[in-house]
mmCIF file of the N, C-alpha and C atoms, coordinates in Angstrom:
data_MODEL
# 
_entry.id   MODEL 
# 
loop_
_atom_site.group_PDB 
_atom_site.id 
_atom_site.type_symbol 
_atom_site.label_atom_id 
_atom_site.label_alt_id 
_atom_site.label_comp_id 
_atom_site.label_asym_id 
_atom_site.label_entity_id 
_atom_site.label_seq_id 
_atom_site.pdbx_PDB_ins_code 
_atom_site.Cartn_x 
_atom_site.Cartn_y 
_atom_site.Cartn_z 
_atom_site.occupancy 
_atom_site.B_iso_or_equiv 
_atom_site.pdbx_formal_charge 
_atom_site.auth_seq_id 
_atom_site.auth_comp_id 
_atom_site.auth_asym_id 
_atom_site.auth_atom_id 
_atom_site.pdbx_PDB_model_num 
ATOM 1   N N  . GLY A 1 1  ? 9.074   20.927 17.170 1.00 0.00 ? 1  GLY A N  1 
ATOM 2   C CA . GLY A 1 1  ? 9.049   22.214 17.270 1.00 0.00 ? 1  GLY A CA 1 
ATOM 3   C C  . GLY A 1 1  ? 10.401  21.742 18.502 1.00 0.00 ? 1  GLY A C  1 
ATOM 4   N N  . ALA A 1 2  ? 10.867  23.083 19.127 1.00 0.00 ? 2  ALA A N  1 
ATOM 5   C CA . ALA A 1 2  ? 11.854  23.249 19.917 1.00 0.00 ? 2  ALA A CA 1 
ATOM 6   C C  . ALA A 1 2  ? 11.585  22.357 21.375 1.00 0.00 ? 2  ALA A C  1 
ATOM 7   N N  . MET A 1 3  ? 12.414  21.793 21.793 1.00 0.00 ? 3  MET A N  1 
ATOM 8   C CA . MET A 1 3  ? 12.078  21.571 23.335 1.00 0.00 ? 3  MET A CA 1 
ATOM 9   C C  . MET A 1 3  ? 11.693  22.744 24.120 1.00 0.00 ? 3  MET A C  1 
ATOM 10  N N  . GLY A 1 4  ? 10.365  22.483 25.154 1.00 0.00 ? 4  GLY A N  1 
ATOM 11  C CA . GLY A 1 4  ? 9.884   23.722 25.639 1.00 0.00 ? 4  GLY A CA 1 
ATOM 12  C C  . GLY A 1 4  ? 8.612   24.186 25.040 1.00 0.00 ? 4  GLY A C  1 
ATOM 13  N N  . ASP A 1 5  ? 8.619   23.734 23.935 1.00 0.00 ? 5  ASP A N  1 
ATOM 14  C CA . ASP A 1 5  ? 7.388   24.563 23.007 1.00 0.00 ? 5  ASP A CA 1 
ATOM 15  C C  . ASP A 1 5  ? 6.390   23.683 23.477 1.00 0.00 ? 5  ASP A C  1 
ATOM 16  N N  . LEU A 1 6  ? 5.080   24.354 23.826 1.00 0.00 ? 6  LEU A N  1 
ATOM 17  C CA . LEU A 1 6  ? 3.734   23.638 24.301 1.00 0.00 ? 6  LEU A CA 1 
ATOM 18  C C  . LEU A 1 6  ? 3.456   22.803 22.601 1.00 0.00 ? 6  LEU A C  1 
ATOM 19  N N  . PRO A 1 7  ? 2.640   21.410 23.145 1.00 0.00 ? 7  PRO A N  1 
ATOM 20  C CA . PRO A 1 7  ? 2.285   20.739 21.781 1.00 0.00 ? 7  PRO A CA 1 
ATOM 21  C C  . PRO A 1 7  ? 1.141   21.738 21.241 1.00 0.00 ? 7  PRO A C  1 
ATOM 22  N N  . SER A 1 8  ? 0.918   21.517 20.076 1.00 0.00 ? 8  SER A N  1 
ATOM 23  C CA . SER A 1 8  ? 0.043   22.511 19.323 1.00 0.00 ? 8  SER A CA 1 
ATOM 24  C C  . SER A 1 8  ? -1.518  21.396 19.599 1.00 0.00 ? 8  SER A C  1 
ATOM 25  N N  . ALA A 1 9  ? -2.794  22.115 19.110 1.00 0.00 ? 9  ALA A N  1 
ATOM 26  C CA . ALA A 1 9  ? -3.751  21.718 19.251 1.00 0.00 ? 9  ALA A CA 1 
ATOM 27  C C  . ALA A 1 9  ? -4.006  20.004 18.494 1.00 0.00 ? 9  ALA A C  1 
ATOM 28  N N  . PHE A 1 10 ? -3.249  20.242 17.325 1.00 0.00 ? 10 PHE A N  1 
ATOM 29  C CA . PHE A 1 10 ? -3.321  18.904 16.589 1.00 0.00 ? 10 PHE A CA 1 
ATOM 30  C C  . PHE A 1 10 ? -2.333  17.891 17.370 1.00 0.00 ? 10 PHE A C  1 
ATOM 31  N N  . GLU A 1 11 ? -1.444  18.278 17.812 1.00 0.00 ? 11 GLU A N  1 
ATOM 32  C CA . GLU A 1 11 ? -0.636  17.373 18.750 1.00 0.00 ? 11 GLU A CA 1 
ATOM 33  C C  . GLU A 1 11 ? -1.340  16.719 19.619 1.00 0.00 ? 11 GLU A C  1 
ATOM 34  N N  . GLU A 1 12 ? -1.827  17.741 20.503 1.00 0.00 ? 12 GLU A N  1 
ATOM 35  C CA . GLU A 1 12 ? -2.459  17.400 21.607 1.00 0.00 ? 12 GLU A CA 1 
ATOM 36  C C  . GLU A 1 12 ? -3.646  15.979 21.499 1.00 0.00 ? 12 GLU A C  1 
ATOM 37  N N  . LYS A 1 13 ? -4.408  16.510 20.401 1.00 0.00 ? 13 LYS A N  1 
ATOM 38  C CA . LYS A 1 13 ? -5.362  15.517 20.144 1.00 0.00 ? 13 LYS A CA 1 
ATOM 39  C C  . LYS A 1 13 ? -4.821  14.015 19.283 1.00 0.00 ? 13 LYS A C  1 
ATOM 40  N N  . ALA A 1 14 ? -4.023  14.604 18.788 1.00 0.00 ? 14 ALA A N  1 
ATOM 41  C CA . ALA A 1 14 ? -3.090  13.234 18.425 1.00 0.00 ? 14 ALA A CA 1 
ATOM 42  C C  . ALA A 1 14 ? -2.589  12.219 19.691 1.00 0.00 ? 14 ALA A C  1 
ATOM 43  N N  . ILE A 1 15 ? -1.842  12.896 20.585 1.00 0.00 ? 15 ILE A N  1 
ATOM 44  C CA . ILE A 1 15 ? -1.234  12.497 21.747 1.00 0.00 ? 15 ILE A CA 1 
ATOM 45  C C  . ILE A 1 15 ? -2.638  11.774 22.513 1.00 0.00 ? 15 ILE A C  1 
ATOM 46  N N  . GLU A 1 16 ? -3.700  12.263 22.671 1.00 0.00 ? 16 GLU A N  1 
ATOM 47  C CA . GLU A 1 16 ? -4.998  11.478 23.211 1.00 0.00 ? 16 GLU A CA 1 
ATOM 48  C C  . GLU A 1 16 ? -5.428  10.172 22.867 1.00 0.00 ? 16 GLU A C  1 
ATOM 49  N N  . LYS A 1 17 ? -5.459  10.609 21.347 1.00 0.00 ? 17 LYS A N  1 
ATOM 50  C CA . LYS A 1 17 ? -5.855  9.409  20.605 1.00 0.00 ? 17 LYS A CA 1 
ATOM 51  C C  . LYS A 1 17 ? -5.032  8.174  20.569 1.00 0.00 ? 17 LYS A C  1 
ATOM 52  N N  . VAL A 1 18 ? -3.611  8.381  20.640 1.00 0.00 ? 18 VAL A N  1 
ATOM 53  C CA . VAL A 1 18 ? -2.521  7.458  20.345 1.00 0.00 ? 18 VAL A CA 1 
ATOM 54  C C  . VAL A 1 18 ? -2.662  6.712  21.807 1.00 0.00 ? 18 VAL A C  1 
ATOM 55  N N  . ASP A 1 19 ? -2.664  7.772  22.976 1.00 0.00 ? 19 ASP A N  1 
ATOM 56  C CA . ASP A 1 19 ? -2.492  7.210  24.310 1.00 0.00 ? 19 ASP A CA 1 
ATOM 57  C C  . ASP A 1 19 ? -3.792  6.101  24.686 1.00 0.00 ? 19 ASP A C  1 
ATOM 58  N N  . ASP A 1 20 ? -4.646  6.573  24.069 1.00 0.00 ? 20 ASP A N  1 
ATOM 59  C CA . ASP A 1 20 ? -6.161  5.711  23.990 1.00 0.00 ? 20 ASP A CA 1 
ATOM 60  C C  . ASP A 1 20 ? -5.902  4.345  23.100 1.00 0.00 ? 20 ASP A C  1 
ATOM 61  N N  . LEU A 1 21 ? -5.160  4.101  22.192 1.00 0.00 ? 21 LEU A N  1 
ATOM 62  C CA . LEU A 1 21 ? -4.896  3.109  21.446 1.00 0.00 ? 21 LEU A CA 1 
ATOM 63  C C  . LEU A 1 21 ? -3.759  2.210  22.049 1.00 0.00 ? 21 LEU A C  1 
ATOM 64  N N  . LEU A 1 22 ? -2.924  3.175  23.162 1.00 0.00 ? 22 LEU A N  1 
ATOM 65  C CA . LEU A 1 22 ? -1.886  2.343  23.756 1.00 0.00 ? 22 LEU A CA 1 
ATOM 66  C C  . LEU A 1 22 ? -2.636  1.385  24.732 1.00 0.00 ? 22 LEU A C  1 
ATOM 67  N N  . GLU A 1 23 ? -3.561  2.063  25.186 1.00 0.00 ? 23 GLU A N  1 
ATOM 68  C CA . GLU A 1 23 ? -4.419  1.277  26.383 1.00 0.00 ? 23 GLU A CA 1 
ATOM 69  C C  . GLU A 1 23 ? -4.994  0.183  25.429 1.00 0.00 ? 23 GLU A C  1 
ATOM 70  N N  . SER A 1 24 ? -5.362  0.258  24.682 1.00 0.00 ? 24 SER A N  1 
ATOM 71  C CA . SER A 1 24 ? -6.610  -1.024 24.500 1.00 0.00 ? 24 SER A CA 1 
ATOM 72  C C  . SER A 1 24 ? -5.667  -1.588 23.696 1.00 0.00 ? 24 SER A C  1 
ATOM 73  N N  . TYR A 1 25 ? -4.616  -1.328 22.907 1.00 0.00 ? 25 TYR A N  1 
ATOM 74  C CA . TYR A 1 25 ? -3.584  -2.336 22.360 1.00 0.00 ? 25 TYR A CA 1 
ATOM 75  C C  . TYR A 1 25 ? -2.721  -3.068 23.505 1.00 0.00 ? 25 TYR A C  1 
ATOM 76  N N  . MET A 1 26 ? -1.957  -2.425 24.032 1.00 0.00 ? 26 MET A N  1 
ATOM 77  C CA . MET A 1 26 ? -0.916  -2.654 24.792 1.00 0.00 ? 26 MET A CA 1 
ATOM 78  C C  . MET A 1 26 ? -1.056  -2.748 26.632 1.00 0.00 ? 26 MET A C  1 
ATOM 79  N N  . GLY A 1 27 ? -2.410  -2.231 26.978 1.00 0.00 ? 27 GLY A N  1 
ATOM 80  C CA . GLY A 1 27 ? -2.730  -2.388 28.165 1.00 0.00 ? 27 GLY A CA 1 
ATOM 81  C C  . GLY A 1 27 ? -1.436  -1.104 29.153 1.00 0.00 ? 27 GLY A C  1 
ATOM 82  N N  . ILE A 1 28 ? -1.352  0.148  28.518 1.00 0.00 ? 28 ILE A N  1 
ATOM 83  C CA . ILE A 1 28 ? -0.791  1.069  29.409 1.00 0.00 ? 28 ILE A CA 1 
ATOM 84  C C  . ILE A 1 28 ? -1.191  2.070  29.071 1.00 0.00 ? 28 ILE A C  1 
ATOM 85  N N  . ARG A 1 29 ? -1.360  3.103  29.871 1.00 0.00 ? 29 ARG A N  1 
ATOM 86  C CA . ARG A 1 29 ? -1.324  4.571  29.355 1.00 0.00 ? 29 ARG A CA 1 
ATOM 87  C C  . ARG A 1 29 ? 0.104   5.551  29.748 1.00 0.00 ? 29 ARG A C  1 
ATOM 88  N N  . ASP A 1 30 ? 0.444   5.682  28.237 1.00 0.00 ? 30 ASP A N  1 
ATOM 89  C CA . ASP A 1 30 ? 1.800   6.727  28.696 1.00 0.00 ? 30 ASP A CA 1 
ATOM 90  C C  . ASP A 1 30 ? 1.989   7.669  27.696 1.00 0.00 ? 30 ASP A C  1 
ATOM 91  N N  . THR A 1 31 ? 1.539   9.091  28.158 1.00 0.00 ? 31 THR A N  1 
ATOM 92  C CA . THR A 1 31 ? 1.514   10.332 27.241 1.00 0.00 ? 31 THR A CA 1 
ATOM 93  C C  . THR A 1 31 ? 2.788   10.326 26.628 1.00 0.00 ? 31 THR A C  1 
ATOM 94  N N  . GLU A 1 32 ? 3.538   10.356 27.450 1.00 0.00 ? 32 GLU A N  1 
ATOM 95  C CA . GLU A 1 32 ? 5.019   10.660 27.230 1.00 0.00 ? 32 GLU A CA 1 
ATOM 96  C C  . GLU A 1 32 ? 5.491   10.057 25.744 1.00 0.00 ? 32 GLU A C  1 
ATOM 97  N N  . LEU A 1 33 ? 4.880   8.377  25.740 1.00 0.00 ? 33 LEU A N  1 
ATOM 98  C CA . LEU A 1 33 ? 5.522   7.488  25.065 1.00 0.00 ? 33 LEU A CA 1 
ATOM 99  C C  . LEU A 1 33 ? 4.357   8.126  23.597 1.00 0.00 ? 33 LEU A C  1 
ATOM 100 N N  . ALA A 1 34 ? 3.050   8.109  23.874 1.00 0.00 ? 34 ALA A N  1 
ATOM 101 C CA . ALA A 1 34 ? 2.011   8.826  22.884 1.00 0.00 ? 34 ALA A CA 1 
ATOM 102 C C  . ALA A 1 34 ? 2.792   10.025 22.163 1.00 0.00 ? 34 ALA A C  1 
ATOM 103 N N  . ALA A 1 35 ? 3.138   11.004 22.959 1.00 0.00 ? 35 ALA A N  1 
ATOM 104 C CA . ALA A 1 35 ? 3.817   12.343 22.205 1.00 0.00 ? 35 ALA A CA 1 
ATOM 105 C C  . ALA A 1 35 ? 5.257   12.080 21.457 1.00 0.00 ? 35 ALA A C  1 
ATOM 106 N N  . THR A 1 36 ? 5.747   10.628 21.982 1.00 0.00 ? 36 THR A N  1 
ATOM 107 C CA . THR A 1 36 ? 6.889   10.600 21.236 1.00 0.00 ? 36 THR A CA 1 
ATOM 108 C C  . THR A 1 36 ? 6.513   9.898  19.925 1.00 0.00 ? 36 THR A C  1 
ATOM 109 N N  . MET A 1 37 ? 5.325   9.094  20.021 1.00 0.00 ? 37 MET A N  1 
ATOM 110 C CA . MET A 1 37 ? 4.923   8.551  18.726 1.00 0.00 ? 37 MET A CA 1 
ATOM 111 C C  . MET A 1 37 ? 4.656   9.574  17.623 1.00 0.00 ? 37 MET A C  1 
ATOM 112 N N  . VAL A 1 38 ? 3.980   10.522 18.201 1.00 0.00 ? 38 VAL A N  1 
ATOM 113 C CA . VAL A 1 38 ? 3.117   11.627 17.524 1.00 0.00 ? 38 VAL A CA 1 
ATOM 114 C C  . VAL A 1 38 ? 4.570   12.543 16.907 1.00 0.00 ? 38 VAL A C  1 
ATOM 115 N N  . GLU A 1 39 ? 5.362   12.694 17.505 1.00 0.00 ? 39 GLU A N  1 
ATOM 116 C CA . GLU A 1 39 ? 6.809   13.330 16.899 1.00 0.00 ? 39 GLU A CA 1 
ATOM 117 C C  . GLU A 1 39 ? 7.201   12.668 15.908 1.00 0.00 ? 39 GLU A C  1 
ATOM 118 N N  . LEU A 1 40 ? 7.067   11.241 16.074 1.00 0.00 ? 40 LEU A N  1 
ATOM 119 C CA . LEU A 1 40 ? 7.662   10.565 14.961 1.00 0.00 ? 40 LEU A CA 1 
ATOM 120 C C  . LEU A 1 40 ? 6.960   10.380 13.829 1.00 0.00 ? 40 LEU A C  1 
ATOM 121 N N  . GLY A 1 41 ? 5.876   10.367 14.187 1.00 0.00 ? 41 GLY A N  1 
ATOM 122 C CA . GLY A 1 41 ? 4.715   10.262 13.005 1.00 0.00 ? 41 GLY A CA 1 
ATOM 123 C C  . GLY A 1 41 ? 4.396   11.403 12.077 1.00 0.00 ? 41 GLY A C  1 
ATOM 124 N N  . LYS A 1 42 ? 4.383   12.258 12.678 1.00 0.00 ? 42 LYS A N  1 
ATOM 125 C CA . LYS A 1 42 ? 3.774   13.273 11.920 1.00 0.00 ? 42 LYS A CA 1 
ATOM 126 C C  . LYS A 1 42 ? 4.345   14.199 10.908 1.00 0.00 ? 42 LYS A C  1 
ATOM 127 N N  . ASP A 1 43 ? 5.657   13.559 10.511 1.00 0.00 ? 43 ASP A N  1 
ATOM 128 C CA . ASP A 1 43 ? 5.819   14.100 9.289  1.00 0.00 ? 43 ASP A CA 1 
ATOM 129 C C  . ASP A 1 43 ? 6.271   12.950 8.079  1.00 0.00 ? 43 ASP A C  1 
ATOM 130 N N  . LYS A 1 44 ? 5.760   11.764 8.613  1.00 0.00 ? 44 LYS A N  1 
ATOM 131 C CA . LYS A 1 44 ? 5.759   10.433 7.888  1.00 0.00 ? 44 LYS A CA 1 
ATOM 132 C C  . LYS A 1 44 ? 4.968   10.378 6.794  1.00 0.00 ? 44 LYS A C  1 
ATOM 133 N N  . ARG A 1 45 ? 5.038   9.940  5.801  1.00 0.00 ? 45 ARG A N  1 
ATOM 134 C CA . ARG A 1 45 ? 4.624   9.870  4.288  1.00 0.00 ? 45 ARG A CA 1 
ATOM 135 C C  . ARG A 1 45 ? 3.145   9.003  4.565  1.00 0.00 ? 45 ARG A C  1 
ATOM 136 N N  . ASN A 1 46 ? 3.825   7.783  5.213  1.00 0.00 ? 46 ASN A N  1 
ATOM 137 C CA . ASN A 1 46 ? 2.946   6.308  5.166  1.00 0.00 ? 46 ASN A CA 1 
ATOM 138 C C  . ASN A 1 46 ? 3.447   5.272  6.236  1.00 0.00 ? 46 ASN A C  1 
ATOM 139 N N  . PRO A 1 47 ? 2.480   4.513  6.441  1.00 0.00 ? 47 PRO A N  1 
ATOM 140 C CA . PRO A 1 47 ? 2.403   3.703  7.864  1.00 0.00 ? 47 PRO A CA 1 
ATOM 141 C C  . PRO A 1 47 ? 3.814   2.953  7.609  1.00 0.00 ? 47 PRO A C  1 
ATOM 142 N N  . ASP A 1 48 ? 4.199   2.656  6.887  1.00 0.00 ? 48 ASP A N  1 
ATOM 143 C CA . ASP A 1 48 ? 5.272   1.783  6.554  1.00 0.00 ? 48 ASP A CA 1 
ATOM 144 C C  . ASP A 1 48 ? 6.818   2.293  7.198  1.00 0.00 ? 48 ASP A C  1 
ATOM 145 N N  . GLU A 1 49 ? 6.454   4.065  6.651  1.00 0.00 ? 49 GLU A N  1 
ATOM 146 C CA . GLU A 1 49 ? 7.866   5.184  7.280  1.00 0.00 ? 49 GLU A CA 1 
ATOM 147 C C  . GLU A 1 49 ? 7.552   4.911  8.689  1.00 0.00 ? 49 GLU A C  1 
ATOM 148 N N  . LEU A 1 50 ? 6.657   5.151  9.214  1.00 0.00 ? 50 LEU A N  1 
ATOM 149 C CA . LEU A 1 50 ? 6.045   5.563  10.690 1.00 0.00 ? 50 LEU A CA 1 
ATOM 150 C C  . LEU A 1 50 ? 6.303   3.888  11.513 1.00 0.00 ? 50 LEU A C  1 
ATOM 151 N N  . ALA A 1 51 ? 6.115   2.575  10.780 1.00 0.00 ? 51 ALA A N  1 
ATOM 152 C CA . ALA A 1 51 ? 6.603   1.353  11.277 1.00 0.00 ? 51 ALA A CA 1 
ATOM 153 C C  . ALA A 1 51 ? 8.091   1.567  11.410 1.00 0.00 ? 51 ALA A C  1 
ATOM 154 N N  . GLU A 1 52 ? 8.703   1.984  10.533 1.00 0.00 ? 52 GLU A N  1 
ATOM 155 C CA . GLU A 1 52 ? 10.572  1.757  10.379 1.00 0.00 ? 52 GLU A CA 1 
ATOM 156 C C  . GLU A 1 52 ? 10.741  2.627  11.593 1.00 0.00 ? 52 GLU A C  1 
ATOM 157 N N  . ALA A 1 53 ? 10.146  3.771  12.154 1.00 0.00 ? 53 ALA A N  1 
ATOM 158 C CA . ALA A 1 53 ? 10.569  5.037  13.112 1.00 0.00 ? 53 ALA A CA 1 
ATOM 159 C C  . ALA A 1 53 ? 10.302  4.378  14.336 1.00 0.00 ? 53 ALA A C  1 
ATOM 160 N N  . LEU A 1 54 ? 9.065   3.964  14.405 1.00 0.00 ? 54 LEU A N  1 
ATOM 161 C CA . LEU A 1 54 ? 9.010   3.308  15.800 1.00 0.00 ? 54 LEU A CA 1 
ATOM 162 C C  . LEU A 1 54 ? 9.913   2.347  16.022 1.00 0.00 ? 54 LEU A C  1 
ATOM 163 N N  . ASP A 1 55 ? 10.165  1.223  15.056 1.00 0.00 ? 55 ASP A N  1 
ATOM 164 C CA . ASP A 1 55 ? 11.061  0.263  15.119 1.00 0.00 ? 55 ASP A CA 1 
ATOM 165 C C  . ASP A 1 55 ? 12.133  0.640  15.594 1.00 0.00 ? 55 ASP A C  1 
ATOM 166 N N  . GLU A 1 56 ? 13.008  1.801  14.736 1.00 0.00 ? 56 GLU A N  1 
ATOM 167 C CA . GLU A 1 56 ? 13.876  2.408  15.254 1.00 0.00 ? 56 GLU A CA 1 
ATOM 168 C C  . GLU A 1 56 ? 14.164  2.833  16.783 1.00 0.00 ? 56 GLU A C  1 
ATOM 169 N N  . ARG A 1 57 ? 13.163  3.865  16.665 1.00 0.00 ? 57 ARG A N  1 
ATOM 170 C CA . ARG A 1 57 ? 13.132  4.366  18.352 1.00 0.00 ? 57 ARG A CA 1 
ATOM 171 C C  . ARG A 1 57 ? 12.759  3.464  19.634 1.00 0.00 ? 57 ARG A C  1 
ATOM 172 N N  . LEU A 1 58 ? 11.766  2.622  19.357 1.00 0.00 ? 58 LEU A N  1 
ATOM 173 C CA . LEU A 1 58 ? 10.705  2.170  20.321 1.00 0.00 ? 58 LEU A CA 1 
ATOM 174 C C  . LEU A 1 58 ? 10.602  0.681  20.057 1.00 0.00 ? 58 LEU A C  1 
ATOM 175 N N  . GLY A 1 59 ? 11.715  0.089  19.124 1.00 0.00 ? 59 GLY A N  1 
ATOM 176 C CA . GLY A 1 59 ? 11.508  -1.646 19.052 1.00 0.00 ? 59 GLY A CA 1 
ATOM 177 C C  . GLY A 1 59 ? 11.300  -2.415 20.210 1.00 0.00 ? 59 GLY A C  1 
ATOM 178 N N  . ASP A 1 60 ? 11.795  -1.687 21.284 1.00 0.00 ? 60 ASP A N  1 
ATOM 179 C CA . ASP A 1 60 ? 11.501  -2.717 22.509 1.00 0.00 ? 60 ASP A CA 1 
ATOM 180 C C  . ASP A 1 60 ? 10.080  -3.043 22.794 1.00 0.00 ? 60 ASP A C  1 
ATOM 181 N N  . PHE A 1 61 ? 9.191   -2.287 22.333 1.00 0.00 ? 61 PHE A N  1 
ATOM 182 C CA . PHE A 1 61 ? 7.643   -2.515 22.544 1.00 0.00 ? 61 PHE A CA 1 
ATOM 183 C C  . PHE A 1 61 ? 7.111   -3.363 21.570 1.00 0.00 ? 61 PHE A C  1 
ATOM 184 N N  . ALA A 1 62 ? 7.615   -3.688 20.315 1.00 0.00 ? 62 ALA A N  1 
ATOM 185 C CA . ALA A 1 62 ? 7.203   -4.607 19.397 1.00 0.00 ? 62 ALA A CA 1 
ATOM 186 C C  . ALA A 1 62 ? 5.810   -4.165 19.376 1.00 0.00 ? 62 ALA A C  1 
ATOM 187 N N  . PHE A 1 63 ? 5.230   -3.301 19.064 1.00 0.00 ? 63 PHE A N  1 
ATOM 188 C CA . PHE A 1 63 ? 3.825   -2.582 18.426 1.00 0.00 ? 63 PHE A CA 1 
ATOM 189 C C  . PHE A 1 63 ? 3.433   -3.825 17.337 1.00 0.00 ? 63 PHE A C  1 
ATOM 190 N N  . PRO A 1 64 ? 2.157   -4.200 17.522 1.00 0.00 ? 64 PRO A N  1 
ATOM 191 C CA . PRO A 1 64 ? 1.625   -5.013 16.500 1.00 0.00 ? 64 PRO A CA 1 
ATOM 192 C C  . PRO A 1 64 ? 1.374   -3.923 15.247 1.00 0.00 ? 64 PRO A C  1 
ATOM 193 N N  . ASP A 1 65 ? 1.368   -4.784 13.970 1.00 0.00 ? 65 ASP A N  1 
ATOM 194 C CA . ASP A 1 65 ? 0.713   -4.020 13.017 1.00 0.00 ? 65 ASP A CA 1 
ATOM 195 C C  . ASP A 1 65 ? -0.170  -3.290 12.935 1.00 0.00 ? 65 ASP A C  1 
ATOM 196 N N  . GLU A 1 66 ? -1.521  -3.808 13.307 1.00 0.00 ? 66 GLU A N  1 
ATOM 197 C CA . GLU A 1 66 ? -2.601  -3.095 13.419 1.00 0.00 ? 66 GLU A CA 1 
ATOM 198 C C  . GLU A 1 66 ? -2.369  -1.646 14.264 1.00 0.00 ? 66 GLU A C  1 
ATOM 199 N N  . PHE A 1 67 ? -1.861  -2.101 15.404 1.00 0.00 ? 67 PHE A N  1 
ATOM 200 C CA . PHE A 1 67 ? -1.554  -1.123 16.196 1.00 0.00 ? 67 PHE A CA 1 
ATOM 201 C C  . PHE A 1 67 ? -1.099  0.043  15.387 1.00 0.00 ? 67 PHE A C  1 
ATOM 202 N N  . VAL A 1 68 ? 0.112   -0.071 14.781 1.00 0.00 ? 68 VAL A N  1 
ATOM 203 C CA . VAL A 1 68 ? 0.679   1.388  14.030 1.00 0.00 ? 68 VAL A CA 1 
ATOM 204 C C  . VAL A 1 68 ? -0.181  1.911  12.743 1.00 0.00 ? 68 VAL A C  1 
ATOM 205 N N  . PHE A 1 69 ? -0.932  0.723  12.208 1.00 0.00 ? 69 PHE A N  1 
ATOM 206 C CA . PHE A 1 69 ? -1.936  1.691  11.535 1.00 0.00 ? 69 PHE A CA 1 
ATOM 207 C C  . PHE A 1 69 ? -2.926  2.703  12.045 1.00 0.00 ? 69 PHE A C  1 
ATOM 208 N N  . ASP A 1 70 ? -3.546  2.007  13.309 1.00 0.00 ? 70 ASP A N  1 
ATOM 209 C CA . ASP A 1 70 ? -4.235  2.885  13.968 1.00 0.00 ? 70 ASP A CA 1 
ATOM 210 C C  . ASP A 1 70 ? -3.704  3.894  14.292 1.00 0.00 ? 70 ASP A C  1 
ATOM 211 N N  . VAL A 1 71 ? -2.526  3.717  14.953 1.00 0.00 ? 71 VAL A N  1 
ATOM 212 C CA . VAL A 1 71 ? -1.650  5.003  15.586 1.00 0.00 ? 71 VAL A CA 1 
ATOM 213 C C  . VAL A 1 71 ? -1.457  6.198  13.860 1.00 0.00 ? 71 VAL A C  1 
ATOM 214 N N  . TRP A 1 72 ? -1.090  5.342  12.919 1.00 0.00 ? 72 TRP A N  1 
ATOM 215 C CA . TRP A 1 72 ? -0.930  6.441  11.945 1.00 0.00 ? 72 TRP A CA 1 
ATOM 216 C C  . TRP A 1 72 ? -2.313  7.100  11.418 1.00 0.00 ? 72 TRP A C  1 
ATOM 217 N N  . GLY A 1 73 ? -3.393  6.381  11.462 1.00 0.00 ? 73 GLY A N  1 
ATOM 218 C CA . GLY A 1 73 ? -5.011  7.221  10.986 1.00 0.00 ? 73 GLY A CA 1 
ATOM 219 C C  . GLY A 1 73 ? -5.078  7.973  12.024 1.00 0.00 ? 73 GLY A C  1 
ATOM 220 N N  . ALA A 1 74 ? -4.855  8.038  13.122 1.00 0.00 ? 74 ALA A N  1 
ATOM 221 C CA . ALA A 1 74 ? -5.245  8.788  14.335 1.00 0.00 ? 74 ALA A CA 1 
ATOM 222 C C  . ALA A 1 74 ? -4.407  10.258 14.218 1.00 0.00 ? 74 ALA A C  1 
ATOM 223 N N  . ILE A 1 75 ? -3.020  10.015 13.722 1.00 0.00 ? 75 ILE A N  1 
ATOM 224 C CA . ILE A 1 75 ? -2.175  11.275 13.544 1.00 0.00 ? 75 ILE A CA 1 
ATOM 225 C C  . ILE A 1 75 ? -2.609  12.012 12.161 1.00 0.00 ? 75 ILE A C  1 
ATOM 226 N N  . GLY A 1 76 ? -3.071  11.129 11.401 1.00 0.00 ? 76 GLY A N  1 
ATOM 227 C CA . GLY A 1 76 ? -3.525  11.540 9.924  1.00 0.00 ? 76 GLY A CA 1 
ATOM 228 C C  . GLY A 1 76 ? -5.174  12.388 10.531 1.00 0.00 ? 76 GLY A C  1 
ATOM 229 N N  . ASP A 1 77 ? -6.136  11.726 10.990 1.00 0.00 ? 77 ASP A N  1 
ATOM 230 C CA . ASP A 1 77 ? -6.969  12.518 11.580 1.00 0.00 ? 77 ASP A CA 1 
ATOM 231 C C  . ASP A 1 77 ? -6.824  13.704 12.241 1.00 0.00 ? 77 ASP A C  1 
ATOM 232 N N  . ALA A 1 78 ? -6.182  13.911 13.356 1.00 0.00 ? 78 ALA A N  1 
ATOM 233 C CA . ALA A 1 78 ? -5.864  14.831 14.213 1.00 0.00 ? 78 ALA A CA 1 
ATOM 234 C C  . ALA A 1 78 ? -5.182  15.891 13.346 1.00 0.00 ? 78 ALA A C  1 
ATOM 235 N N  . LYS A 1 79 ? -4.469  15.297 12.210 1.00 0.00 ? 79 LYS A N  1 
ATOM 236 C CA . LYS A 1 79 ? -3.765  16.427 11.449 1.00 0.00 ? 79 LYS A CA 1 
ATOM 237 C C  . LYS A 1 79 ? -4.743  17.109 10.720 1.00 0.00 ? 79 LYS A C  1 
ATOM 238 N N  . VAL A 1 80 ? -5.939  16.436 10.004 1.00 0.00 ? 80 VAL A N  1 
ATOM 239 C CA . VAL A 1 80 ? -6.744  17.120 9.385  1.00 0.00 ? 80 VAL A CA 1 
ATOM 240 C C  . VAL A 1 80 ? -7.731  17.947 10.016 1.00 0.00 ? 80 VAL A C  1 
ATOM 241 N N  . GLY A 1 81 ? -7.993  17.522 11.414 1.00 0.00 ? 81 GLY A N  1 
ATOM 242 C CA . GLY A 1 81 ? -9.293  18.287 12.383 1.00 0.00 ? 81 GLY A CA 1 
ATOM 243 C C  . GLY A 1 81 ? -10.269 17.384 12.354 1.00 0.00 ? 81 GLY A C  1 
ATOM 244 N N  . ARG A 1 82 ? -10.079 15.959 11.919 1.00 0.00 ? 82 ARG A N  1 
ATOM 245 C CA . ARG A 1 82 ? -11.032 15.049 12.155 1.00 0.00 ? 82 ARG A CA 1 
ATOM 246 C C  . ARG A 1 82 ? -10.648 14.235 13.530 1.00 0.00 ? 82 ARG A C  1 
ATOM 247 N N  . TYR A 1 83 ? -11.790 14.780 14.603 1.00 0.00 ? 83 TYR A N  1 
ATOM 248 C CA . TYR A 1 83 ? -11.580 14.101 15.643 1.00 0.00 ? 83 TYR A CA 1 
ATOM 249 C C  . TYR A 1 83 ? -12.907 13.196 15.972 1.00 0.00 ? 83 TYR A C  1 
# 
């Protein structure tokens, strides 16, 4: 959405889950980073596309593959309302 839009319930839930994943994999909590990742991931068709997008925008973090898969899963779950 446009800047200043409030995140939808789906995005809020996804951001929360991604934030938890950041903590367990990377030892950081960062809702802004999580929000960016959800933004990048929500229109992707598969984990590879997500991995590419994350690499492009957030390559400095060098996220592990398992983490990217879990993020993909979290976004997918939130999308269909499975919490």
